[in-house]
PyMOL Python script that loads the backbone (N, CA, C, O; Angstrom):
from pymol import cmd

cmd.read_pdbstr("""\
ATOM      1  N   MET A   1       0.870  -1.245   0.307  1.00  0.00           N
ATOM      2  CA  MET A   1       0.076   0.277   0.065  1.00  0.00           C
ATOM      3  C   MET A   1       0.915   1.310  -0.035  1.00  0.00           C
ATOM      4  O   MET A   1       1.943   1.171   0.628  1.00  0.00           O
ATOM      5  N   LYS A   2       0.799   2.476  -0.751  1.00  0.00           N
ATOM      6  CA  LYS A   2       1.228   3.272  -1.100  1.00  0.00           C
ATOM      7  C   LYS A   2       1.284   4.382   0.278  1.00  0.00           C
ATOM      8  O   LYS A   2       0.461   4.036   1.126  1.00  0.00           O
ATOM      9  N   THR A   3       1.770   5.147   0.520  1.00  0.00           N
ATOM     10  CA  THR A   3       1.198   6.585   1.470  1.00  0.00           C
ATOM     11  C   THR A   3       1.893   7.415   1.290  1.00  0.00           C
ATOM     12  O   THR A   3       3.101   7.647   1.251  1.00  0.00           O
ATOM     13  N   SER A   4       0.368   8.186   1.100  1.00  0.00           N
ATOM     14  CA  SER A   4       0.153   9.567   0.827  1.00  0.00           C
ATOM     15  C   SER A   4       1.486  10.434   1.279  1.00  0.00           C
ATOM     16  O   SER A   4       2.222  10.152   2.224  1.00  0.00           O
ATOM     17  N   HIS A   5       1.636  11.682   0.279  1.00  0.00           N
ATOM     18  CA  HIS A   5       2.060  12.621   1.390  1.00  0.00           C
ATOM     19  C   HIS A   5       1.307  13.076   2.737  1.00  0.00           C
ATOM     20  O   HIS A   5       1.724  13.274   3.878  1.00  0.00           O
ATOM     21  N   LEU A   6       0.288  13.146   2.269  1.00  0.00           N
ATOM     22  CA  LEU A   6      -0.732  13.782   3.650  1.00  0.00           C
ATOM     23  C   LEU A   6      -0.891  12.932   4.597  1.00  0.00           C
ATOM     24  O   LEU A   6      -1.226  13.437   5.669  1.00  0.00           O
ATOM     25  N   GLU A   7      -0.753  11.680   4.575  1.00  0.00           N
ATOM     26  CA  GLU A   7      -0.703  10.853   5.791  1.00  0.00           C
ATOM     27  C   GLU A   7       0.460  10.875   6.360  1.00  0.00           C
ATOM     28  O   GLU A   7       0.593  10.732   7.575  1.00  0.00           O
ATOM     29  N   MET A   8       1.516  11.073   5.478  1.00  0.00           N
ATOM     30  CA  MET A   8       3.367  10.949   5.975  1.00  0.00           C
ATOM     31  C   MET A   8       3.400  12.323   6.708  1.00  0.00           C
ATOM     32  O   MET A   8       4.134  12.409   7.693  1.00  0.00           O
ATOM     33  N   ILE A   9       2.651  13.435   6.308  1.00  0.00           N
ATOM     34  CA  ILE A   9       2.494  14.672   7.263  1.00  0.00           C
ATOM     35  C   ILE A   9       2.227  14.783   8.423  1.00  0.00           C
ATOM     36  O   ILE A   9       2.809  15.505   9.233  1.00  0.00           O
ATOM     37  N   ALA A  10       1.082  13.894   8.667  1.00  0.00           N
ATOM     38  CA  ALA A  10      -0.075  13.908   9.597  1.00  0.00           C
ATOM     39  C   ALA A  10       0.846  12.974  10.410  1.00  0.00           C
ATOM     40  O   ALA A  10       1.271  13.526  11.424  1.00  0.00           O
ATOM     41  N   ALA A  11       1.123  12.133  10.292  1.00  0.00           N
ATOM     42  CA  ALA A  11       2.347  11.078  10.910  1.00  0.00           C
ATOM     43  C   ALA A  11       3.283  11.682  11.391  1.00  0.00           C
ATOM     44  O   ALA A  11       3.813  11.368  12.456  1.00  0.00           O
ATOM     45  N   HIS A  12       3.523  12.361  10.881  1.00  0.00           N
ATOM     46  CA  HIS A  12       5.600  13.581  11.314  1.00  0.00           C
ATOM     47  C   HIS A  12       4.766  14.094  12.546  1.00  0.00           C
ATOM     48  O   HIS A  12       4.870  13.535  13.638  1.00  0.00           O
ATOM     49  N   LEU A  13       3.952  15.149  12.348  1.00  0.00           N
ATOM     50  CA  LEU A  13       3.576  15.887  12.981  1.00  0.00           C
ATOM     51  C   LEU A  13       2.965  15.124  14.030  1.00  0.00           C
ATOM     52  O   LEU A  13       3.088  15.793  15.056  1.00  0.00           O
ATOM     53  N   ASN A  14       2.431  14.167  14.247  1.00  0.00           N
ATOM     54  CA  ASN A  14       1.447  13.695  15.218  1.00  0.00           C
ATOM     55  C   ASN A  14       2.994  12.434  16.273  1.00  0.00           C
ATOM     56  O   ASN A  14       2.866  11.696  17.251  1.00  0.00           O
ATOM     57  N   ALA A  15       3.982  12.705  15.586  1.00  0.00           N
ATOM     58  CA  ALA A  15       5.051  12.058  16.260  1.00  0.00           C
ATOM     59  C   ALA A  15       5.232  12.340  18.085  1.00  0.00           C
ATOM     60  O   ALA A  15       5.552  11.500  18.927  1.00  0.00           O
ATOM     61  N   PRO A  16       4.958  13.570  18.261  1.00  0.00           N
ATOM     62  CA  PRO A  16       4.854  13.832  19.468  1.00  0.00           C
ATOM     63  C   PRO A  16       3.772  13.571  20.489  1.00  0.00           C
ATOM     64  O   PRO A  16       3.956  13.415  21.696  1.00  0.00           O
ATOM     65  N   TYR A  17       2.780  13.547  19.934  1.00  0.00           N
ATOM     66  CA  TYR A  17       1.492  13.618  20.766  1.00  0.00           C
ATOM     67  C   TYR A  17       0.683  12.571  20.114  1.00  0.00           C
ATOM     68  O   TYR A  17      -0.479  12.860  20.397  1.00  0.00           O
ATOM     69  N   GLY A  18       0.690  11.536  19.409  1.00  0.00           N
ATOM     70  CA  GLY A  18      -0.374  10.247  19.161  1.00  0.00           C
ATOM     71  C   GLY A  18      -0.912  10.968  18.111  1.00  0.00           C
ATOM     72  O   GLY A  18      -0.504  11.922  17.449  1.00  0.00           O
ATOM     73  N   ASP A  19      -2.010  10.241  18.105  1.00  0.00           N
ATOM     74  CA  ASP A  19      -3.057  10.675  16.905  1.00  0.00           C
ATOM     75  C   ASP A  19      -3.700  11.600  16.937  1.00  0.00           C
ATOM     76  O   ASP A  19      -4.831  11.421  17.390  1.00  0.00           O
ATOM     77  N   VAL A  20      -3.311  13.101  16.464  1.00  0.00           N
ATOM     78  CA  VAL A  20      -4.462  14.484  16.888  1.00  0.00           C
ATOM     79  C   VAL A  20      -4.579  14.665  15.375  1.00  0.00           C
ATOM     80  O   VAL A  20      -5.679  14.677  14.823  1.00  0.00           O
ATOM     81  N   VAL A  21      -3.332  14.819  14.658  1.00  0.00           N
ATOM     82  CA  VAL A  21      -4.016  15.531  12.900  1.00  0.00           C
ATOM     83  C   VAL A  21      -3.948  14.218  12.218  1.00  0.00           C
ATOM     84  O   VAL A  21      -3.105  13.327  12.326  1.00  0.00           O
ATOM     85  N   MET A  22      -5.235  14.307  11.346  1.00  0.00           N
ATOM     86  CA  MET A  22      -5.178  13.201  10.869  1.00  0.00           C
ATOM     87  C   MET A  22      -5.159  13.821   9.121  1.00  0.00           C
ATOM     88  O   MET A  22      -5.177  15.011   8.804  1.00  0.00           O
ATOM     89  N   ALA A  23      -5.116  12.488   8.053  1.00  0.00           N
ATOM     90  CA  ALA A  23      -4.623  13.403   7.055  1.00  0.00           C
ATOM     91  C   ALA A  23      -5.451  14.103   6.361  1.00  0.00           C
ATOM     92  O   ALA A  23      -5.130  14.804   5.401  1.00  0.00           O
ATOM     93  N   ASP A  24      -6.725  13.937   6.861  1.00  0.00           N
ATOM     94  CA  ASP A  24      -8.118  15.191   6.118  1.00  0.00           C
ATOM     95  C   ASP A  24      -7.969  16.295   6.434  1.00  0.00           C
ATOM     96  O   ASP A  24      -8.213  17.256   5.704  1.00  0.00           O
ATOM     97  N   ASP A  25      -7.470  16.362   7.769  1.00  0.00           N
ATOM     98  CA  ASP A  25      -6.827  17.876   8.364  1.00  0.00           C
ATOM     99  C   ASP A  25      -5.650  18.496   7.388  1.00  0.00           C
ATOM    100  O   ASP A  25      -5.691  19.651   6.965  1.00  0.00           O
ATOM    101  N   VAL A  26      -4.803  17.743   7.150  1.00  0.00           N
ATOM    102  CA  VAL A  26      -3.840  18.301   6.553  1.00  0.00           C
ATOM    103  C   VAL A  26      -4.176  18.719   5.407  1.00  0.00           C
ATOM    104  O   VAL A  26      -3.751  19.805   5.014  1.00  0.00           O
ATOM    105  N   ALA A  27      -5.352  17.623   4.312  1.00  0.00           N
ATOM    106  CA  ALA A  27      -5.652  17.824   3.110  1.00  0.00           C
ATOM    107  C   ALA A  27      -6.626  18.780   3.337  1.00  0.00           C
ATOM    108  O   ALA A  27      -6.829  18.816   2.124  1.00  0.00           O
ATOM    109  N   ALA A  28      -7.509  19.684   3.819  1.00  0.00           N
ATOM    110  CA  ALA A  28      -8.285  20.903   4.047  1.00  0.00           C
ATOM    111  C   ALA A  28      -7.585  21.990   4.421  1.00  0.00           C
ATOM    112  O   ALA A  28      -8.061  23.083   4.114  1.00  0.00           O
ATOM    113  N   VAL A  29      -6.287  21.940   5.176  1.00  0.00           N
ATOM    114  CA  VAL A  29      -5.803  23.099   5.239  1.00  0.00           C
ATOM    115  C   VAL A  29      -5.051  23.677   3.946  1.00  0.00           C
ATOM    116  O   VAL A  29      -5.058  24.869   3.638  1.00  0.00           O
ATOM    117  N   LEU A  30      -4.184  22.316   2.997  1.00  0.00           N
ATOM    118  CA  LEU A  30      -3.756  22.337   2.242  1.00  0.00           C
ATOM    119  C   LEU A  30      -4.821  23.076   0.909  1.00  0.00           C
ATOM    120  O   LEU A  30      -4.630  24.160   0.357  1.00  0.00           O
ATOM    121  N   ARG A  31      -5.851  22.172   0.670  1.00  0.00           N
ATOM    122  CA  ARG A  31      -6.607  22.622  -0.175  1.00  0.00           C
ATOM    123  C   ARG A  31      -7.141  24.037   0.241  1.00  0.00           C
ATOM    124  O   ARG A  31      -7.175  24.655  -0.823  1.00  0.00           O
ATOM    125  N   THR A  32      -7.515  24.754   1.106  1.00  0.00           N
ATOM    126  CA  THR A  32      -8.542  26.144   1.436  1.00  0.00           C
ATOM    127  C   THR A  32      -7.440  27.022   1.821  1.00  0.00           C
ATOM    128  O   THR A  32      -7.741  28.211   1.709  1.00  0.00           O
ATOM    129  N   GLY A  33      -5.899  26.730   2.365  1.00  0.00           N
ATOM    130  CA  GLY A  33      -4.952  27.610   2.364  1.00  0.00           C
ATOM    131  C   GLY A  33      -5.032  28.886   3.808  1.00  0.00           C
ATOM    132  O   GLY A  33      -4.589  30.024   3.962  1.00  0.00           O
ATOM    133  N   THR A  34      -5.915  27.848   4.723  1.00  0.00           N
ATOM    134  CA  THR A  34      -6.623  28.361   6.209  1.00  0.00           C
ATOM    135  C   THR A  34      -6.360  27.555   6.871  1.00  0.00           C
ATOM    136  O   THR A  34      -6.767  26.404   6.709  1.00  0.00           O
ATOM    137  N   LEU A  35      -5.533  27.957   7.895  1.00  0.00           N
ATOM    138  CA  LEU A  35      -6.216  26.797   9.357  1.00  0.00           C
ATOM    139  C   LEU A  35      -7.673  26.934   9.402  1.00  0.00           C
ATOM    140  O   LEU A  35      -8.411  25.950   9.346  1.00  0.00           O
ATOM    141  N   ALA A  36      -8.087  28.101   9.498  1.00  0.00           N
ATOM    142  CA  ALA A  36     -10.040  27.883   9.690  1.00  0.00           C
ATOM    143  C   ALA A  36     -10.682  27.055   9.256  1.00  0.00           C
ATOM    144  O   ALA A  36     -11.755  26.808   9.807  1.00  0.00           O
ATOM    145  N   SER A  37     -10.228  26.239   7.990  1.00  0.00           N
ATOM    146  CA  SER A  37     -10.747  25.253   7.419  1.00  0.00           C
ATOM    147  C   SER A  37     -10.941  24.023   8.565  1.00  0.00           C
ATOM    148  O   SER A  37     -11.981  23.367   8.523  1.00  0.00           O
ATOM    149  N   ILE A  38     -10.184  23.803   9.323  1.00  0.00           N
ATOM    150  CA  ILE A  38     -10.577  22.996  10.600  1.00  0.00           C
ATOM    151  C   ILE A  38     -10.632  23.485  11.815  1.00  0.00           C
ATOM    152  O   ILE A  38     -10.051  24.513  12.163  1.00  0.00           O
ATOM    153  N   PRO A  39     -11.518  22.593  12.723  1.00  0.00           N
ATOM    154  CA  PRO A  39     -12.105  23.409  14.039  1.00  0.00           C
ATOM    155  C   PRO A  39     -10.863  23.803  14.859  1.00  0.00           C
ATOM    156  O   PRO A  39      -9.787  23.206  14.883  1.00  0.00           O
ATOM    157  N   PRO A  40     -11.283  25.160  15.674  1.00  0.00           N
ATOM    158  CA  PRO A  40     -10.164  25.482  16.222  1.00  0.00           C
ATOM    159  C   PRO A  40     -10.157  23.692  17.763  1.00  0.00           C
ATOM    160  O   PRO A  40     -10.909  22.889  18.314  1.00  0.00           O
ATOM    161  N   GLY A  41      -8.700  24.116  17.666  1.00  0.00           N
ATOM    162  CA  GLY A  41      -8.328  22.958  18.791  1.00  0.00           C
ATOM    163  C   GLY A  41      -6.992  22.413  18.474  1.00  0.00           C
ATOM    164  O   GLY A  41      -6.266  22.935  17.627  1.00  0.00           O
ATOM    165  N   LEU A  42      -6.673  21.380  19.141  1.00  0.00           N
ATOM    166  CA  LEU A  42      -5.187  20.915  19.153  1.00  0.00           C
ATOM    167  C   LEU A  42      -4.524  20.318  17.683  1.00  0.00           C
ATOM    168  O   LEU A  42      -3.310  20.250  17.490  1.00  0.00           O
ATOM    169  N   PRO A  43      -5.336  19.993  16.906  1.00  0.00           N
ATOM    170  CA  PRO A  43      -5.097  19.776  15.446  1.00  0.00           C
ATOM    171  C   PRO A  43      -4.586  20.935  14.480  1.00  0.00           C
ATOM    172  O   PRO A  43      -3.839  20.736  13.522  1.00  0.00           O
ATOM    173  N   ARG A  44      -5.066  22.107  14.843  1.00  0.00           N
ATOM    174  CA  ARG A  44      -4.630  23.141  14.184  1.00  0.00           C
ATOM    175  C   ARG A  44      -3.196  24.024  15.164  1.00  0.00           C
ATOM    176  O   ARG A  44      -2.254  24.640  14.664  1.00  0.00           O
ATOM    177  N   SER A  45      -3.357  23.896  15.991  1.00  0.00           N
ATOM    178  CA  SER A  45      -2.448  24.281  16.726  1.00  0.00           C
ATOM    179  C   SER A  45      -0.815  23.101  16.238  1.00  0.00           C
ATOM    180  O   SER A  45       0.379  23.314  16.025  1.00  0.00           O
ATOM    181  N   VAL A  46      -1.504  22.185  16.255  1.00  0.00           N
ATOM    182  CA  VAL A  46       0.327  21.239  15.767  1.00  0.00           C
ATOM    183  C   VAL A  46       0.117  21.658  14.042  1.00  0.00           C
ATOM    184  O   VAL A  46       1.191  21.906  13.494  1.00  0.00           O
ATOM    185  N   LEU A  47      -0.814  21.737  13.362  1.00  0.00           N
ATOM    186  CA  LEU A  47      -0.912  22.014  12.027  1.00  0.00           C
ATOM    187  C   LEU A  47       0.178  23.368  12.014  1.00  0.00           C
ATOM    188  O   LEU A  47       1.099  23.496  11.207  1.00  0.00           O
ATOM    189  N   PHE A  48      -0.037  23.965  12.692  1.00  0.00           N
ATOM    190  CA  PHE A  48       0.676  25.389  12.750  1.00  0.00           C
ATOM    191  C   PHE A  48       2.811  25.549  12.671  1.00  0.00           C
ATOM    192  O   PHE A  48       3.723  26.375  12.695  1.00  0.00           O
ATOM    193  N   SER A  49       2.582  24.363  12.589  1.00  0.00           N
ATOM    194  CA  SER A  49       4.477  24.130  12.587  1.00  0.00           C
ATOM    195  C   SER A  49       4.768  23.290  10.954  1.00  0.00           C
ATOM    196  O   SER A  49       5.886  23.056  10.493  1.00  0.00           O
ATOM    197  N   LEU A  50       3.502  22.962  10.323  1.00  0.00           N
ATOM    198  CA  LEU A  50       3.572  22.401   9.017  1.00  0.00           C
ATOM    199  C   LEU A  50       5.270  22.723   8.605  1.00  0.00           C
ATOM    200  O   LEU A  50       6.300  22.065   8.749  1.00  0.00           O
ATOM    201  N   PHE A  51       5.000  23.929   8.093  1.00  0.00           N
ATOM    202  CA  PHE A  51       6.296  24.470   7.179  1.00  0.00           C
ATOM    203  C   PHE A  51       7.561  24.520   8.033  1.00  0.00           C
ATOM    204  O   PHE A  51       8.591  24.598   7.363  1.00  0.00           O
ATOM    205  N   SER A  52       7.721  24.494   9.363  1.00  0.00           N
ATOM    206  CA  SER A  52       8.660  23.781  10.484  1.00  0.00           C
ATOM    207  C   SER A  52       9.261  22.634  10.016  1.00  0.00           C
ATOM    208  O   SER A  52      10.333  22.346   9.485  1.00  0.00           O
ATOM    209  N   GLU A  53       8.423  22.154  10.311  1.00  0.00           N
ATOM    210  CA  GLU A  53       8.536  20.242  10.301  1.00  0.00           C
ATOM    211  C   GLU A  53       8.616  19.863   9.020  1.00  0.00           C
ATOM    212  O   GLU A  53       9.207  18.795   8.863  1.00  0.00           O
ATOM    213  N   CYS A  54       8.247  20.343   8.128  1.00  0.00           N
ATOM    214  CA  CYS A  54       8.184  19.327   6.824  1.00  0.00           C
ATOM    215  C   CYS A  54       8.627  20.062   5.499  1.00  0.00           C
ATOM    216  O   CYS A  54       8.679  21.278   5.313  1.00  0.00           O
ATOM    217  N   ALA A  55       8.915  19.104   4.674  1.00  0.00           N
ATOM    218  CA  ALA A  55      10.220  19.815   3.017  1.00  0.00           C
ATOM    219  C   ALA A  55       9.227  20.186   2.720  1.00  0.00           C
ATOM    220  O   ALA A  55       8.089  19.807   2.997  1.00  0.00           O
ATOM    221  N   PRO A  56       9.825  21.415   1.784  1.00  0.00           N
ATOM    222  CA  PRO A  56       8.564  22.198   0.859  1.00  0.00           C
ATOM    223  C   PRO A  56       8.432  21.294  -0.238  1.00  0.00           C
ATOM    224  O   PRO A  56       7.283  21.458  -0.649  1.00  0.00           O
ATOM    225  N   ALA A  57       9.058  20.343  -0.995  1.00  0.00           N
ATOM    226  CA  ALA A  57       8.498  19.161  -1.904  1.00  0.00           C
ATOM    227  C   ALA A  57       7.336  18.553  -0.898  1.00  0.00           C
ATOM    228  O   ALA A  57       6.156  18.898  -0.955  1.00  0.00           O
ATOM    229  N   THR A  58       7.747  17.812  -0.182  1.00  0.00           N
ATOM    230  CA  THR A  58       6.634  17.186   0.495  1.00  0.00           C
ATOM    231  C   THR A  58       5.257  18.323   0.484  1.00  0.00           C
ATOM    232  O   THR A  58       4.117  18.221   0.032  1.00  0.00           O
ATOM    233  N   ILE A  59       5.641  18.908   0.869  1.00  0.00           N
ATOM    234  CA  ILE A  59       4.062  19.889   1.414  1.00  0.00           C
ATOM    235  C   ILE A  59       3.580  20.062   0.048  1.00  0.00           C
ATOM    236  O   ILE A  59       2.385  19.807  -0.101  1.00  0.00           O
ATOM    237  N   LEU A  60       4.378  20.522  -1.223  1.00  0.00           N
ATOM    238  CA  LEU A  60       3.622  20.696  -2.033  1.00  0.00           C
ATOM    239  C   LEU A  60       2.971  19.398  -3.085  1.00  0.00           C
ATOM    240  O   LEU A  60       2.257  19.443  -4.087  1.00  0.00           O
ATOM    241  N   SER A  61       3.460  18.516  -2.491  1.00  0.00           N
ATOM    242  CA  SER A  61       2.907  17.138  -3.010  1.00  0.00           C
ATOM    243  C   SER A  61       1.499  16.950  -2.608  1.00  0.00           C
ATOM    244  O   SER A  61       0.531  16.624  -3.296  1.00  0.00           O
ATOM    245  N   ALA A  62       1.620  17.322  -0.896  1.00  0.00           N
ATOM    246  CA  ALA A  62       0.503  17.100  -0.061  1.00  0.00           C
ATOM    247  C   ALA A  62      -0.577  17.579  -0.571  1.00  0.00           C
ATOM    248  O   ALA A  62      -1.637  16.964  -0.682  1.00  0.00           O
ATOM    249  N   ALA A  63      -0.283  19.120  -1.033  1.00  0.00           N
ATOM    250  CA  ALA A  63      -1.395  20.128  -1.500  1.00  0.00           C
ATOM    251  C   ALA A  63      -1.985  19.787  -2.340  1.00  0.00           C
ATOM    252  O   ALA A  63      -3.202  19.644  -2.229  1.00  0.00           O
ATOM    253  N   ILE A  64      -1.104  19.453  -3.863  1.00  0.00           N
ATOM    254  CA  ILE A  64      -1.688  19.104  -5.305  1.00  0.00           C
ATOM    255  C   ILE A  64      -2.815  17.630  -4.631  1.00  0.00           C
ATOM    256  O   ILE A  64      -4.017  17.507  -4.865  1.00  0.00           O
ATOM    257  N   GLY A  65      -2.017  16.766  -3.852  1.00  0.00           N
ATOM    258  CA  GLY A  65      -3.203  15.954  -3.779  1.00  0.00           C
ATOM    259  C   GLY A  65      -4.500  15.780  -3.268  1.00  0.00           C
ATOM    260  O   GLY A  65      -5.492  15.069  -3.430  1.00  0.00           O
ATOM    261  N   ALA A  66      -3.977  16.986  -2.389  1.00  0.00           N
ATOM    262  CA  ALA A  66      -5.663  17.255  -1.454  1.00  0.00           C
ATOM    263  C   ALA A  66      -6.319  18.053  -2.845  1.00  0.00           C
ATOM    264  O   ALA A  66      -7.522  17.929  -3.074  1.00  0.00           O
ATOM    265  N   GLY A  67      -5.868  18.476  -3.310  1.00  0.00           N
ATOM    266  CA  GLY A  67      -6.908  19.357  -4.580  1.00  0.00           C
ATOM    267  C   GLY A  67      -6.254  20.536  -4.396  1.00  0.00           C
ATOM    268  O   GLY A  67      -6.785  21.306  -5.196  1.00  0.00           O
ATOM    269  N   GLY A  68      -5.152  21.292  -3.621  1.00  0.00           N
ATOM    270  CA  GLY A  68      -4.680  22.536  -3.371  1.00  0.00           C
ATOM    271  C   GLY A  68      -3.749  22.845  -4.735  1.00  0.00           C
ATOM    272  O   GLY A  68      -3.703  22.225  -5.797  1.00  0.00           O
ATOM    273  N   SER A  69      -3.074  23.964  -4.326  1.00  0.00           N
ATOM    274  CA  SER A  69      -2.147  24.474  -5.094  1.00  0.00           C
ATOM    275  C   SER A  69      -0.649  25.028  -4.553  1.00  0.00           C
ATOM    276  O   SER A  69      -0.648  25.578  -3.452  1.00  0.00           O
ATOM    277  N   TRP A  70       0.315  24.936  -5.103  1.00  0.00           N
ATOM    278  CA  TRP A  70       1.155  26.003  -4.237  1.00  0.00           C
ATOM    279  C   TRP A  70       0.682  27.259  -4.158  1.00  0.00           C
ATOM    280  O   TRP A  70       1.485  27.772  -3.378  1.00  0.00           O
ATOM    281  N   ARG A  71      -0.231  28.240  -4.506  1.00  0.00           N
ATOM    282  CA  ARG A  71      -1.224  29.574  -4.144  1.00  0.00           C
ATOM    283  C   ARG A  71      -1.917  28.936  -2.630  1.00  0.00           C
ATOM    284  O   ARG A  71      -1.891  29.718  -1.679  1.00  0.00           O
ATOM    285  N   THR A  72      -2.280  28.107  -2.493  1.00  0.00           N
ATOM    286  CA  THR A  72      -3.054  27.265  -1.505  1.00  0.00           C
ATOM    287  C   THR A  72      -2.022  27.150  -0.373  1.00  0.00           C
ATOM    288  O   THR A  72      -2.426  27.107   0.789  1.00  0.00           O
ATOM    289  N   ALA A  73      -0.762  27.099  -0.642  1.00  0.00           N
ATOM    290  CA  ALA A  73      -0.171  26.422   0.158  1.00  0.00           C
ATOM    291  C   ALA A  73       0.577  27.373   1.023  1.00  0.00           C
ATOM    292  O   ALA A  73       0.847  27.390   2.224  1.00  0.00           O
ATOM    293  N   GLN A  74       0.913  28.445  -0.352  1.00  0.00           N
ATOM    294  CA  GLN A  74       1.868  29.684  -0.163  1.00  0.00           C
ATOM    295  C   GLN A  74       0.451  30.328   1.114  1.00  0.00           C
ATOM    296  O   GLN A  74       0.796  30.548   2.274  1.00  0.00           O
ATOM    297  N   ALA A  75      -0.902  30.530   0.726  1.00  0.00           N
ATOM    298  CA  ALA A  75      -1.520  31.088   1.439  1.00  0.00           C
ATOM    299  C   ALA A  75      -1.553  31.029   3.048  1.00  0.00           C
ATOM    300  O   ALA A  75      -1.447  31.978   3.825  1.00  0.00           O
ATOM    301  N   LEU A  76      -1.719  29.750   3.324  1.00  0.00           N
ATOM    302  CA  LEU A  76      -1.728  29.138   4.486  1.00  0.00           C
ATOM    303  C   LEU A  76      -0.515  29.582   5.114  1.00  0.00           C
ATOM    304  O   LEU A  76      -0.469  29.939   6.291  1.00  0.00           O
ATOM    305  N   TYR A  77       0.784  29.555   4.080  1.00  0.00           N
ATOM    306  CA  TYR A  77       2.109  30.068   4.772  1.00  0.00           C
ATOM    307  C   TYR A  77       2.135  31.170   5.404  1.00  0.00           C
ATOM    308  O   TYR A  77       2.744  31.327   6.462  1.00  0.00           O
ATOM    309  N   LYS A  78       1.354  32.204   4.709  1.00  0.00           N
ATOM    310  CA  LYS A  78       1.798  33.279   4.898  1.00  0.00           C
ATOM    311  C   LYS A  78       0.840  33.767   6.146  1.00  0.00           C
ATOM    312  O   LYS A  78       1.254  34.633   6.917  1.00  0.00           O
ATOM    313  N   GLU A  79      -0.936  32.951   6.368  1.00  0.00           N
ATOM    314  CA  GLU A  79      -1.000  33.081   7.716  1.00  0.00           C
ATOM    315  C   GLU A  79      -0.761  32.654   8.589  1.00  0.00           C
ATOM    316  O   GLU A  79      -1.303  33.144   9.580  1.00  0.00           O
ATOM    317  N   ILE A  80       0.161  31.517   8.790  1.00  0.00           N
ATOM    318  CA  ILE A  80       0.690  31.254   9.835  1.00  0.00           C
ATOM    319  C   ILE A  80       1.829  31.991  10.252  1.00  0.00           C
ATOM    320  O   ILE A  80       2.179  32.074  11.429  1.00  0.00           O
ATOM    321  N   VAL A  81       2.482  32.592   9.175  1.00  0.00           N
ATOM    322  CA  VAL A  81       3.824  33.634   9.638  1.00  0.00           C
ATOM    323  C   VAL A  81       2.959  35.148  10.386  1.00  0.00           C
ATOM    324  O   VAL A  81       3.413  35.701  11.388  1.00  0.00           O
ATOM    325  N   ALA A  82       1.563  35.666   9.604  1.00  0.00           N
ATOM    326  CA  ALA A  82       1.060  36.845  10.297  1.00  0.00           C
ATOM    327  C   ALA A  82       0.508  36.440  11.452  1.00  0.00           C
ATOM    328  O   ALA A  82      -0.111  37.318  12.054  1.00  0.00           O
ATOM    329  N   SER A  83       0.548  35.326  11.965  1.00  0.00           N
ATOM    330  CA  SER A  83       0.114  34.627  13.113  1.00  0.00           C
ATOM    331  C   SER A  83       1.328  34.563  14.101  1.00  0.00           C
ATOM    332  O   SER A  83       1.248  34.829  15.300  1.00  0.00           O
ATOM    333  N   GLY A  84       2.029  34.323  13.692  1.00  0.00           N
ATOM    334  CA  GLY A  84       3.443  34.412  15.121  1.00  0.00           C
ATOM    335  C   GLY A  84       4.091  33.259  14.634  1.00  0.00           C
ATOM    336  O   GLY A  84       4.921  32.838  15.440  1.00  0.00           O
ATOM    337  N   GLY A  85       4.001  32.600  13.594  1.00  0.00           N
ATOM    338  CA  GLY A  85       4.548  31.118  13.489  1.00  0.00           C
ATOM    339  C   GLY A  85       5.907  31.903  12.657  1.00  0.00           C
ATOM    340  O   GLY A  85       5.929  33.035  12.173  1.00  0.00           O
ATOM    341  N   THR A  86       7.020  30.841  12.693  1.00  0.00           N
ATOM    342  CA  THR A  86       8.330  31.150  12.315  1.00  0.00           C
ATOM    343  C   THR A  86       8.796  30.900  10.566  1.00  0.00           C
ATOM    344  O   THR A  86       8.472  29.993   9.798  1.00  0.00           O
ATOM    345  N   ARG A  87       9.652  32.076  10.357  1.00  0.00           N
ATOM    346  CA  ARG A  87       9.574  32.309   9.160  1.00  0.00           C
ATOM    347  C   ARG A  87      10.174  30.597   8.679  1.00  0.00           C
ATOM    348  O   ARG A  87      10.761  29.776   9.383  1.00  0.00           O
ATOM    349  N   VAL A  88       9.868  30.527   7.627  1.00  0.00           N
ATOM    350  CA  VAL A  88      11.148  29.068   7.368  1.00  0.00           C
ATOM    351  C   VAL A  88      11.934  29.378   5.730  1.00  0.00           C
ATOM    352  O   VAL A  88      11.329  29.607   4.683  1.00  0.00           O
ATOM    353  N   SER A  89      13.005  29.321   5.867  1.00  0.00           N
ATOM    354  CA  SER A  89      13.554  29.858   4.673  1.00  0.00           C
ATOM    355  C   SER A  89      13.625  28.775   3.646  1.00  0.00           C
ATOM    356  O   SER A  89      13.758  29.057   2.456  1.00  0.00           O
ATOM    357  N   ALA A  90      13.540  27.539   4.077  1.00  0.00           N
ATOM    358  CA  ALA A  90      13.437  26.468   2.982  1.00  0.00           C
ATOM    359  C   ALA A  90      12.577  26.792   2.095  1.00  0.00           C
ATOM    360  O   ALA A  90      12.869  26.879   0.903  1.00  0.00           O
ATOM    361  N   TRP A  91      11.095  27.071   2.697  1.00  0.00           N
ATOM    362  CA  TRP A  91       9.693  27.124   1.673  1.00  0.00           C
ATOM    363  C   TRP A  91       9.984  28.482   1.358  1.00  0.00           C
ATOM    364  O   TRP A  91       9.844  28.493   0.135  1.00  0.00           O
ATOM    365  N   GLU A  92      10.293  29.602   1.698  1.00  0.00           N
ATOM    366  CA  GLU A  92      10.542  31.198   0.977  1.00  0.00           C
ATOM    367  C   GLU A  92      11.332  30.472   0.133  1.00  0.00           C
ATOM    368  O   GLU A  92      10.693  30.291  -0.904  1.00  0.00           O
ATOM    369  N   GLY A  93      12.806  29.786   0.053  1.00  0.00           N
ATOM    370  CA  GLY A  93      13.627  29.726  -1.195  1.00  0.00           C
ATOM    371  C   GLY A  93      12.809  28.876  -2.425  1.00  0.00           C
ATOM    372  O   GLY A  93      12.990  29.035  -3.632  1.00  0.00           O
ATOM    373  N   ALA A  94      11.835  27.906  -1.762  1.00  0.00           N
ATOM    374  CA  ALA A  94      11.044  27.144  -2.559  1.00  0.00           C
ATOM    375  C   ALA A  94      10.181  27.878  -3.653  1.00  0.00           C
ATOM    376  O   ALA A  94      10.011  27.584  -4.836  1.00  0.00           O
ATOM    377  N   ALA A  95       9.661  28.974  -2.864  1.00  0.00           N
ATOM    378  CA  ALA A  95       8.726  29.800  -3.333  1.00  0.00           C
ATOM    379  C   ALA A  95       9.168  30.801  -4.403  1.00  0.00           C
ATOM    380  O   ALA A  95       8.357  31.594  -4.881  1.00  0.00           O
TER     381      ALA A  95
END
""", "prot")
cmd.dss("prot")
cmd.show_as("cartoon", "prot")
cmd.util.cbc("prot")
cmd.orient("prot")
């Protein structure tokens, strides 16, 4: 069975917490470009670290797999940074 980039991201982000973020959560935020696409709570907080925890190529592949694009991923990145998240030079260099 092939593991999707969405599942890989969820598993990676869940490593310190247990099953908090689901692949569907990752898909929703990358498809829509906003954390507001999932309910407030721990999954949203964990997804706040998406860009600092995952490689740009993996994030972009997951975004496309979720029906999003580079633009939706970039919108999500900008939202996270504007909300106090860490700037990620690897993502900014890829953009």
